[in-house]
N, C-alpha and C positions, 0 to 999 in steps of 0.2 A: 899608621894606625889601622889595625885590622878590624874587620867587622863593620866599618862605616860604609854605608851604601849611599851612592848619589841618588838624588830624586830627579834631577834634570838630565836630559839627554841632548847631545849636540850632533851636528852633521858628521863629525869625525867618528862618533860612536855608530851612527847609522851606516857609515861606510864600512866599518869593521864588521857589523852584524850582517849586512846584506851582501857585501862583496862588490857593491856598485862603486862607481867613481865618486869623487867628492862633489862634482857638479850635480850628478843625479841625486846624491844624498842631500844636498842643499835644497833641491826641488822637492824631494819627499818631505823634508822638514817644513818647507813653506806650505805644502798642501796640508800637512797636519795642523799647522797654525791656523790656516783658513778654515779647515773642517771644524775645529774646536772654537772658532771665533775668538782667537787670542788678541789681546791688546798688544801694542808694540813692546811694552815693557815686560810682558809675561813670557815665561819659559815653557817649553814642552816637557812634560814629565815622562818618566819611564812608563808609567801606567797608560798614559794617553798614546804613546808610541805603540805599546803592546796591543792595545785595543784596535788602533787603526790598522796595524799590519797583520793582526790575527795571530800573534805570537804570544806564548805564555810569558808573563812578567818575570818569572824565575829564570827563564832562558835568557831574556834580555839582561837581567842583572848579572849573570855569569860573564857576559861579554864586557860589561862596563866596570866591573869590580876588579881592581888591580890585585 
């Protein structure tokens, strides 16, 4: 299905975008969750990741859209 964009981002996506190891990507993911005071059941969104990392949302979407 083309045109469907994900809202959530995962450590594997962070690894792909930043070029860091999966371990570092998990640490970044954890820091983002803490920064936005997420509950355990809540996900990190592409928008939150882009804000935290200072990357344009459109650039992030290019990396996670298949």
